C-alpha positions as CSV (number, residue, x, y, z in Angstrom):
1,M,-12.4,-94.4,-86.1
2,G,-14.1,-95.4,-83.0
3,R,-12.8,-97.9,-80.4
4,F,-14.2,-100.0,-77.6
5,I,-12.8,-101.5,-74.4
6,H,-13.8,-105.1,-73.5
7,S,-12.5,-105.9,-70.0
8,I,-13.1,-108.1,-67.0
9,L,-14.8,-106.1,-64.3
10,R,-14.9,-109.0,-61.8
11,Q,-12.7,-112.1,-62.1
12,N,-14.2,-115.5,-62.1
13,A,-15.0,-116.4,-58.5
14,A,-17.2,-118.6,-56.4
15,V,-20.6,-117.3,-55.2
16,G,-20.7,-118.4,-51.6
17,A,-24.3,-117.8,-50.6
18,D,-27.7,-116.9,-51.8
19,G,-28.5,-113.1,-52.0
20,D,-27.5,-109.8,-53.6
21,E,-24.1,-108.8,-55.0
22,T,-23.7,-105.1,-55.9
23,I,-21.0,-104.1,-58.4
24,D,-20.0,-100.5,-59.3
25,L,-20.0,-100.3,-63.2
26,P,-17.4,-98.4,-65.3
27,V,-17.7,-94.7,-65.8
28,N,-17.1,-94.6,-69.5
29,P,-20.0,-94.9,-71.9
30,L,-21.2,-98.4,-71.5
31,S,-22.7,-100.6,-74.3
32,A,-23.0,-104.0,-72.5
33,V,-22.4,-106.0,-69.4
34,L,-21.6,-109.7,-69.8
35,I,-22.7,-111.9,-67.0
36,H,-21.0,-115.2,-67.0
37,I,-22.7,-117.9,-65.1
38,S,-20.6,-121.0,-64.5
39,P,-22.0,-123.7,-62.2
40,L,-21.2,-127.5,-61.9
41,N,-23.7,-129.8,-63.2
42,E,-25.5,-131.6,-60.4
43,T,-26.8,-134.5,-62.6
44,S,-26.3,-137.5,-60.4
45,T,-30.0,-137.8,-61.2
46,I,-29.8,-137.5,-65.0
47,G,-33.4,-136.1,-65.2
48,N,-32.1,-132.9,-63.6
49,Y,-29.9,-132.0,-66.6
50,S,-30.9,-128.8,-68.2
51,L,-29.5,-127.3,-71.4
52,L,-30.4,-123.7,-70.5
53,A,-33.6,-123.1,-68.6
54,G,-32.6,-124.8,-65.3
55,L,-29.3,-122.9,-65.1
56,L,-31.0,-119.5,-65.6
57,S,-32.4,-120.1,-62.1
58,A,-29.0,-119.3,-60.7
59,L,-29.7,-115.6,-61.3
60,D,-33.0,-114.5,-59.7
61,T,-32.7,-110.8,-60.6
62,V,-30.5,-108.5,-62.6
63,R,-30.7,-104.8,-61.8
64,V,-28.8,-101.9,-63.2
65,S,-29.5,-98.7,-61.4
66,H,-28.4,-95.0,-62.0
67,K,-28.4,-93.0,-58.9
68,G,-30.9,-95.6,-57.4
69,A,-33.3,-95.5,-60.3
70,S,-33.7,-98.7,-62.4
71,V,-32.5,-98.8,-66.0
72,C,-32.8,-102.6,-66.2
73,D,-34.7,-104.7,-63.6
74,V,-35.4,-108.2,-64.9
75,R,-35.1,-111.9,-63.9
76,G,-32.3,-114.0,-65.2
77,D,-34.6,-116.0,-67.4
78,D,-36.3,-112.8,-68.7
79,L,-32.8,-111.4,-69.5
80,A,-32.1,-114.6,-71.7
81,A,-35.6,-114.2,-73.4
82,L,-34.8,-110.5,-74.1
83,A,-31.5,-111.5,-75.8
84,M,-33.1,-114.2,-78.0
85,L,-36.4,-112.5,-78.8
86,W,-35.7,-108.9,-78.8
87,H,-32.0,-108.6,-79.6
88,R,-32.2,-111.7,-81.9
89,Q,-29.1,-113.3,-80.5
90,S,-28.3,-116.8,-79.3
91,I,-27.3,-117.6,-75.8
92,W,-23.8,-118.9,-76.2
93,Q,-22.5,-121.7,-74.0
94,S,-19.4,-123.8,-73.4
95,N,-19.3,-127.4,-72.4
96,A,-23.1,-127.9,-72.6
97,V,-23.0,-131.5,-71.6
98,E,-24.9,-133.6,-69.2
99,T,-22.0,-135.1,-67.3
100,D,-22.3,-134.8,-63.4
101,D,-19.9,-132.2,-61.9
102,D,-18.8,-130.8,-65.3
103,R,-18.3,-127.1,-65.3
104,R,-20.8,-125.3,-67.3
105,S,-20.4,-121.8,-69.0
106,I,-23.3,-119.5,-70.0
107,V,-23.0,-115.8,-71.1
108,L,-26.1,-113.4,-70.4
109,P,-25.8,-109.9,-71.9
110,V,-27.3,-106.7,-70.6
111,I,-27.4,-104.4,-73.6
112,F,-28.2,-100.6,-73.3
113,G,-29.4,-100.1,-76.7
114,R,-30.9,-102.0,-79.7
115,R,-27.6,-103.7,-80.3
116,A,-24.1,-103.8,-78.8
117,Y,-21.3,-101.6,-79.8
118,D,-23.6,-98.8,-81.0
119,I,-22.2,-95.4,-80.2
120,K,-25.6,-93.8,-80.6
121,E,-27.4,-96.2,-78.2
122,C,-25.4,-96.9,-75.0
123,F,-25.3,-95.6,-71.5
124,P,-23.5,-92.2,-71.3
125,E,-20.5,-91.3,-69.2
126,T,-21.2,-91.4,-65.4
127,K,-19.3,-90.7,-62.2
128,K,-17.9,-93.5,-59.9
129,G,-20.6,-95.2,-58.0
130,E,-23.6,-93.7,-60.0
131,L,-24.2,-96.8,-62.2
132,Q,-24.4,-100.1,-60.3
133,L,-25.2,-103.6,-61.1
134,T,-27.0,-105.8,-58.5
135,L,-27.3,-109.5,-59.0
136,T,-29.4,-111.8,-56.8
137,W,-27.9,-115.3,-56.8
138,D,-29.4,-118.7,-56.1
139,I,-26.2,-120.9,-55.7
140,A,-27.8,-124.4,-55.8
141,D,-31.2,-124.9,-57.6
142,T,-32.2,-128.2,-59.2
143,G,-29.5,-129.4,-61.7
144,F,-26.5,-127.4,-60.5
145,D,-24.3,-126.5,-57.6
146,G,-20.8,-125.0,-57.1
147,L,-21.8,-121.8,-58.7
148,R,-19.1,-119.3,-60.0
149,R,-19.4,-116.1,-61.9
150,S,-17.4,-113.3,-63.6
151,I,-18.5,-110.0,-65.0
152,E,-17.1,-108.4,-68.2
153,T,-18.1,-105.1,-69.8
154,I,-17.9,-103.4,-73.2
155,E,-17.3,-99.7,-73.0
156,L,-17.4,-97.1,-75.8
157,P,-15.1,-94.4,-74.4
158,E,-15.7,-91.9,-77.3
159,A,-19.5,-92.3,-77.6
160,V,-21.9,-89.5,-77.1
161,P,-25.1,-91.5,-77.2
162,D,-28.5,-90.1,-78.1
163,V,-30.6,-92.8,-76.4
164,V,-30.5,-95.5,-73.7
165,Q,-32.6,-98.7,-73.7
166,K,-34.6,-99.1,-70.4
167,V,-36.2,-102.5,-69.5
168,T,-38.2,-103.0,-66.3
169,T,-40.6,-105.6,-65.1
170,L,-44.2,-105.4,-64.1
171,A,-45.5,-108.5,-62.3
172,Q,-49.2,-109.2,-61.8
173,T,-51.6,-112.1,-61.2
174,F,-54.7,-112.0,-63.2
175,A,-57.9,-111.8,-61.0
176,A,-60.0,-114.1,-63.1
177,V,-60.5,-115.7,-66.4
178,G,-61.5,-113.2,-69.1
179,Q,-60.6,-109.6,-69.6
180,N,-57.5,-108.3,-67.6
181,D,-55.3,-105.2,-67.9
182,V,-51.7,-104.5,-67.3
183,D,-50.9,-100.7,-67.2
184,L,-47.6,-99.6,-68.7
185,P,-45.4,-96.6,-67.9
186,I,-46.0,-93.3,-69.8
187,G,-43.6,-90.7,-71.0
188,N,-41.0,-92.6,-73.2
189,V,-40.9,-94.1,-76.5
190,L,-42.1,-97.6,-76.3
191,R,-40.3,-100.0,-78.8
192,A,-41.7,-103.4,-77.6
193,I,-43.3,-105.3,-74.8
194,L,-42.1,-108.7,-73.7
195,L,-44.9,-111.0,-72.2
196,W,-44.5,-114.0,-70.0
197,G,-47.2,-116.2,-68.8
198,T,-47.4,-119.1,-66.4
199,T,-49.0,-121.5,-68.8
200,S,-47.8,-122.0,-72.4
201,Y,-49.7,-123.2,-75.4
202,A,-49.6,-127.0,-74.9
203,G,-51.7,-130.1,-74.5
204,A,-54.8,-131.4,-76.3
205,A,-56.8,-128.3,-75.3
206,P,-54.3,-125.5,-75.0
207,A,-55.3,-122.8,-72.6
208,P,-52.3,-120.3,-72.4
209,T,-52.4,-117.7,-69.6
210,W,-52.5,-114.7,-72.0
211,G,-55.3,-116.1,-74.4
212,Q,-55.9,-113.1,-76.7
213,V,-53.9,-109.9,-76.5
214,S,-54.5,-106.3,-77.4
215,L,-52.6,-103.0,-76.9
216,M,-54.6,-100.1,-75.7
217,R,-53.8,-96.3,-75.7
218,D,-56.4,-94.1,-74.0
219,N,-58.9,-96.9,-74.2
220,V,-58.5,-97.4,-78.0
221,Q,-56.9,-100.3,-79.6
222,A,-53.4,-99.5,-81.0
223,Y,-51.1,-101.5,-83.2
224,Y,-52.3,-104.9,-81.9
225,S,-56.1,-104.8,-82.2
226,A,-56.3,-108.5,-81.1
227,T,-54.0,-111.5,-81.5
228,D,-54.0,-115.0,-80.2
229,W,-51.1,-115.9,-78.0
230,E,-49.8,-118.7,-80.2
231,V,-50.1,-116.5,-83.3
232,L,-48.3,-113.5,-81.6
233,R,-45.4,-116.0,-80.8
234,G,-45.3,-117.0,-84.6
235,V,-45.0,-113.3,-85.5
236,M,-41.4,-113.4,-84.2
237,A,-40.4,-115.2,-87.3
238,L,-41.1,-112.1,-89.3
239,R,-38.3,-110.4,-87.6
240,G,-35.8,-113.2,-88.2
241,V,-35.9,-114.8,-84.6
242,P,-35.0,-118.7,-85.2
243,F,-37.2,-121.4,-83.9
244,P,-36.6,-122.6,-81.2
245,P,-34.4,-119.6,-80.1
246,S,-32.8,-121.7,-77.4
247,F,-32.2,-124.7,-79.8
248,R,-33.7,-127.1,-77.3
249,H,-35.2,-130.2,-78.9
250,I,-35.7,-133.8,-78.4
251,H,-35.0,-136.8,-80.8
252,S,-37.3,-139.7,-79.9
253,V,-36.3,-143.2,-80.6
254,D,-37.8,-146.7,-80.1
255,A,-35.1,-148.2,-77.9
256,A,-36.5,-151.7,-78.1
257,G,-34.8,-152.5,-81.4
258,V,-32.1,-154.8,-81.6
259,G,-30.0,-153.0,-84.1
260,R,-29.2,-149.5,-85.1
261,E,-32.2,-147.2,-85.5
262,D,-33.0,-143.8,-86.7
263,T,-34.6,-141.4,-84.4
264,L,-38.1,-139.9,-85.2
265,E,-38.3,-136.3,-86.3
266,P,-37.3,-133.8,-83.6
267,E,-39.8,-132.5,-80.9
268,I,-39.3,-129.0,-79.4
269,G,-40.9,-130.1,-76.1
270,L,-41.5,-127.5,-73.4
271,S,-38.7,-125.0,-74.2
272,K,-38.2,-121.9,-72.1
273,D,-39.3,-119.5,-74.9
274,A,-42.8,-121.2,-75.0
275,Y,-43.8,-118.9,-72.1
276,Y,-42.9,-115.8,-73.9
277,A,-44.3,-113.7,-76.8
278,M,-43.6,-110.1,-77.7
279,L,-45.6,-107.0,-78.9
280,D,-43.0,-105.6,-81.2
281,L,-43.6,-101.9,-82.0
282,D,-40.2,-101.5,-83.9
283,P,-40.1,-104.4,-86.3
284,L,-37.8,-102.4,-88.8
285,G,-35.4,-101.5,-86.1
286,D,-35.5,-97.7,-87.0
287,D,-38.3,-96.5,-84.5
288,S,-40.6,-95.7,-87.6
289,F,-43.3,-97.6,-85.8
290,A,-42.4,-97.0,-82.1
291,M,-45.0,-95.5,-79.9
292,D,-44.3,-92.2,-78.2
293,T,-46.2,-92.5,-75.0
294,A,-45.7,-88.7,-74.0
295,G,-49.2,-87.1,-73.5
296,A,-51.2,-90.4,-73.2
297,G,-53.5,-90.8,-70.4
298,R,-53.1,-94.6,-70.2
299,I,-51.3,-97.3,-72.1
300,N,-52.1,-100.8,-71.2
301,V,-51.9,-104.4,-72.4
302,R,-55.3,-106.0,-72.4
303,C,-55.9,-109.7,-72.6
304,V,-58.7,-112.2,-72.6
305,A,-57.1,-114.6,-70.1
306,E,-57.6,-118.3,-70.3
307,A,-56.3,-118.8,-66.7
308,A,-56.1,-116.7,-63.6
309,E,-52.4,-116.9,-63.2
310,A,-49.2,-114.9,-62.7
311,V,-47.8,-112.9,-65.7
312,R,-44.9,-110.6,-66.3
313,V,-44.7,-107.7,-68.6
314,L,-41.5,-106.0,-69.6
315,P,-41.8,-102.7,-71.5
316,I,-38.7,-102.0,-73.6
317,E,-38.4,-98.2,-73.7
318,R,-36.2,-95.6,-75.5
319,V,-35.1,-92.9,-73.2
320,A,-33.1,-89.9,-74.1
321,A,-29.5,-90.1,-72.8
322,S,-29.7,-86.6,-71.6
323,V,-31.9,-87.9,-68.8
324,Y,-29.0,-89.5,-67.3
325,T,-26.6,-86.7,-67.7
326,E,-28.5,-83.8,-66.2
């Protein structure tokens, strides 16, 4: 029978200043890194309270590198979106209350496979100092201060994995409304592509940044011939992602009443996930649909943009574990 080691890599401690913190990761095969963000609420102005989205701004970037090359390179909010939309897991919190100066607790996972604890999908054994975690902190954004953090890890000491999940970020600003392309890396197996846009689907005349989306291989439409942003978001229900994934919602009430009142039906409002959609190439979770990009001349996401704005594209790749042991 297999075994795992769940341990504290860095004890809970204050983050004293903005900037980078670099930590050597364990040398055993590594399944997940658990980043614990624990700030104080700064909600003396109650409108600054945030259930999740505002607190994610404490973590500007998360980078895991092997011998200097990125295995994971994402923003804190993108890491949360990966957990919720790709790994289909909730972001767990403790003390999620609005009280000023209450200590909050959020755990963000970095997972090196399709799921945690999988001996076939994790980062293989390394030598000391080869695998590093770099965190870029923002110690006092709107809604919080007094930032603390801890880091825990899940090792699989007997694992000999076949593959590692690699996730990096491509950032671009669309030049104009209309057709725009974002080129993707070539050579690995592509399981999914997480998309973020500046403007969500909202308002009386919605104009989300991404508009209509297609996936192209060598200038031919592949998998996703064309889909509208708001429909692509809805497709996440087919793979079991709950709505809304962050559980953020609002209950409106007419407070002018003199007695007890029922609230109106819930509103979702502008939740963090509203800015994300995913081109899923592995909906069954067995790589039966995943795209092998080896031999392709070009792989790109094409969109008919409805706004000339910033976007981020996060290819989720399957990489042979042997790449990191040679």
